[in-house]
N, C-alpha and C positions, 0 to 999 in steps of 0.2 A: 493725121485724121483726114478723112475724106470729105471734105467741103471746101467750097470756093467762097462762102459767105463769111466775113469776119464776124458778123453778130452772131451766127450760128456757132462759130468757133469759140468765141467768148463764153456763150451760154453752156457749152458742153464742157469746155476747159474747167469751169468753175467747179464742176462735179468731181475733177480729179485733184484740185488743189488741197493740199493737207493743211489743216488748221494749226495755228501757232500753239494751241493748248488743247489738252483733251484727247480723246480717242481719236485715232486716225481714220480717214474715210476708206481708204484702200479700195477705191473704185477699180473694177477690173474691165467693165465694158460699158459702152452707151451706144446704143443704135437708135437713129431717128428715121422714121418712115412716114412720109406725108404724101397723101394723094397716090399712094402705091409706088412712090419712088423713094429710093434710099438718098436722104439728104445729107446725113453725116453718120460716121461711126469713129470711135476711138476706142483703143484698147491699151491695158496695162502691158508692160513687157512680159514676154513669154505667153501672152494670150492673144489669140487671133480669131478671124471670123469663123473658123471651123472647130474651135476649142470647146467641147462640152463642159458647162459650168453648172454647179449645183443650183437647183431651183429652190431648195428647202420647200417652204409651204406653197410656192408657185405650183408644185405638184398637185395640190388641192384642185386647182383650176383645171389642170389636165385630167384629173379624176372626174371633175364635173362634166367635162366634154365627153369622156368615155361613157359615163353613165347616160348622157344625152345620146350617144350613138346607140346604146342598147334600147332606150326608149323609142328612138325612131324606128328601129328594127323590130319593135314589140316583143323584145326578149326580156324586158323588165318594165314593170308598171311603177313609175315613180310616186304614184299616190296610194299604192297599195301597201298595207303594213308589211314590214319586214318579216318573213317567214322564220322566226327563231323560236323553237320550243320553249326556251327557258324564259322568253318574254311573254307567253301566252296566258299566264295565270290572270284570272279575272280582275284581281286587285293591282296588277303590276301596271304602273303608268307607262312602261315600255311597250306594251301590247299594241299602242296606236302609232308607234313610230313608223313613219314611211321614209323611203329614200329622200324625198324632198325635204322632209324635216332634218334629215342628217346633212344634206347638202347646204341648207340654210342656217345650220348650227341652232336649230330651234327644237331640238329633239327632246330636251329635258336632261339630257346627260350633263353630269356636272363639269364645270370648267376644269380642264384637266392639265393646263400648263401654267406653272408659276415660275417667276424668274429666280434663278439661282439655288435651286433645291430639287430634291427627289420628289417626283410627282407622278401621277398615273401615265402622262405621256412618256417620260423618260423611261419608266419601268417597262412599258410595253414595247418601246423601241430596242431597248438593250438587255432586258432581263427575262423576256418571256420567250419561250421556244415557238409559240403560237400567239402572235400578237392580237389576231383577230378573236380568238377565243378569250383571251383576257379581256379585250374591249367588250365583248358580248356579256362578260360576267359583272361589269361594273353597274351598280344600281343607278337609277335616275334620281334626281333631286326635284323635278317637276314633271307635269304632263306636257306633251308635245304643244308647241306654240304658246306656252305660258311665259317663257323667258328665253333670252339669247344667252349662249355660253360657248366660248370657244372650245372646240372639241376635235382634237386629233384622232381620239378613239372612234368618233363618228365616221371619220374619213377612212379609217382602217376598216370599219364594218363595211362601208361602201366598197372598199377594195376587195373584200371577200365575196361580196355580191357580184362584183365584176368578174372575178376568177371563176366562180361557179357558172355565171351565165355564159361565159365565153367558152367553157368546155371543161374547166376544172384543173387545168394545168398552166404553168407559167407559159409554156409555148403557145397555148391557145391565146392567152391574153396579148402576148407579143405579136401573134398573127392578127389578131383583131385591130390592135393599135395601128399596126403598119398599113393594114389594108384600108381602114376607115378613117384614120386620123393623120398619122404622120406621112403617109404616101400621097394622100389627096392635097395637103398643105405644103408639101415639100420639105418637111422637117427631117433632113438627111442625117443629122448628128444627134438626134434624141436617144437617150438611154433610160431604160427602166430597170429598176432593181426590185428584187423579190426576197421574201423572207423563206425560211425553210419549208414552208407549206406550199409554196408556189404563189402565194398571194402578193400582188404588187405593193410595193411600199408607197402607196398613193397619197399618203398624208404629208411626206416630207423628202422623198429621196429619188426624185427624177432629175436628170440632167439634160441640157441641150446647149447648143451654141447660142450666142446672143442673137444672131439672125434668125435662128430657129424659134427663139422665143417671140421674136417679132412677127414671124409668120403666124405663130399661134394666135398672138393678139390681133392680127388681121382677120383671122377667122370670125372672132367675136365682133370686130369692127363691121364685118360684111354680114352679120345676122346669121352666122352659121354656114355660109355658102363657101365652097372652094371651087372656083371657077363656076360652071353651070351645075356643079354637083352639090347636093344638099348634104352636109355632114351632120348638122344638129338639127332636131326637129323645130318646126316653126314654133315661136314663142320661147323657146329655151333661152336665148340671149336676152330677150326682154325680162325673163324671170330673174337672170342673173343680175340684172340692173335694178330690180325692184327691191325697196327696203324690206328687211325682215323686222317686225315689231318696231321697236324704237331704236334699232341698232343702225350703225352706218355700214351694213354689210347686207348684200343681196343674197346670192346663192353661188358660192365659189368664188366670189369676187367682192372686194371692199369698194365702198361708195364714197362720194364726195359732197353729198347733199347736206351734210350736218357737220359741225365742228364741236358738238356737245363733248363733255367730258367722258372718257373712256377708261376703265380700270387698268388696262394693259399698256397701250401706247401713250396714255395721257389725253389725247383727243381722237375723236373719230375724224376721218378725212385726211386730205392731202393739202396742207396749207400752201397757197399760191397757185395751185392747179385750178383750171376751169371747173364750174360746178357741175357739168355733166361728165367729168372724168370718172372712170372707175377702173379698178386696177387688181391685178393679181399681185400678192405680196408674200415674201419669204424672209425667213431669219437672216440676219446680217446685212439687210438692204438689197434683196432682190425685188425688182418691180417690173411689172409690164403695165404701163399706163396707157388707157385707151380713151380718146377724146373724139367722140362722134361728131361734135360740132365742127371740128377742124379736120376731120379725116386723117387722124394723127395717131400713130402708136410710138411710144417711147419705152425703150428697154434700158434699165440700169441694173447691173450686176456688181457685187462687191462683197467685201469681208468687213464690215463696218460694225463696230460696237458703239456707235453713236446712238443717242436716243431714237428709238423708232427705226433703227436701222439707216439713220441720216435721212428720214423722210422729209425733213425741212429743206434739205439741199435739193433733194429730188423734186420737191414741189416748186421750188424756186426755178429750177431748170425747166420744168414743164411750163410754168408761167411764162418764163422768158421766151420759150419757143413759140408759145401761143401768141404772144404779142408780135413775134417777128413774122409768123406765118398767117395771121388772121387775114391779111390782105395780099398775100403773096401769089402771083400767077404761077401756073405750073411751067417748070423749066424743062424743054425738051431734051437738054443734054444730061439730066441726072440720071443715075442708074436706075433701071426699072426691073422689077421680078417679072419674068416673061409669062405670056399667056400662050397656051398651047390649044390644040383643037380639042373638042368635046371627046373624041375617040380616045384620046390618051388619058382621059379621066376614068375610063373603065378599069375596074381593079383586075380584070383578066386580060387586058390589053397591055402588052409590053411597050414602054415609051421608046422613042428613037434616041440615039446617043445624044446626051445633052452637050451643048456647046460650052467651049471653055469660057470662063468669066474672068475679066480683069480684077473682079473683087472677090475672087476665091472660087475654085473649082468645085463642082458637085462631088459628093462622095460616091465611090464606085459601088455597084451592086444594089442601088436603092432605086426605087420607082419614083420618078420625078414627075408630078402630074400638076396641073394648072388651077389657078383660081380666076375667076371673073374679075370685075372691078374690085380691088385695084391689081388684079392679075399678078398675084405674088407667088412665084414658084422658085425662082432663083435670081440672083443679081446679075445683071448684064450691064455692060457699057454701052 
């Protein structure tokens, strides 16, 4: 593990220790970035800094970002009802659904994922040739903004909107994502998957390395800026952190402002983490935790069948890190993700050859572009 601080080592090692009883944790990766510097990382055997790992529902947060890119470009209005002919009947509650409703899971579409059985989410992932068409056919159970309900189908509808706005083909979506998101943030090992219609599987099936997931978290920590370049429109990150109705969910991200009972994971929030933390969350314990008050991003990836994807252990780790880092001065020898000149940030400007890094070489053939504070593009020593 890369850290010289024994307290950090103990906090992170705890996430890898297997319990004496019950389901195993199977933590695959932990990456901690504080004030723009890599403080620590640890990986399971056969997993490394460049290994793409499944994000599961962390993919929803990437979809949130890509919809934000389209909104910034004025190619999609997140407050305008989704233009679906099947939803436009005067008495259809779906007629008023906007992309923002879908992003916040307040569209009125019914809760589509239930533990341990065949449900709408499973059906549209595995048994429908056109998952978005199926998602568009499912009736609503409420009008928009009347109730919160976990909705994979809603993010599949958003994925179809993304495909169509990008140009209608998988290649168009990939080009948009690389030019406007993965390139500017330096996510060199991100992988998008698509269904047979060319629609990205934006509810559950994107992959990236743990360091790339940290870079994605830093985009939100920095209010949607990658270097001097604005990736997300002003206010987009603030909306992601604003509670939806009475839920512990904002828009594309889970929040930590309440620990009220919740029907799926048991309770909202992340016990042990600071109250201002918010996080991307995926099946089997995928987490990107962002703590603005500490300028901190923590990534945990794994294959855990423990309750809530072992959220209790993740929260305990984040809380321990917060206690350690609260008064910690910046250390000049810690690895930092480099900052480049503004010219490199242009999507039409080829970057210079990246320097080799002791903590992992950049992937070949990818545009590596800068971020401003905390200047995260690649780890260097």
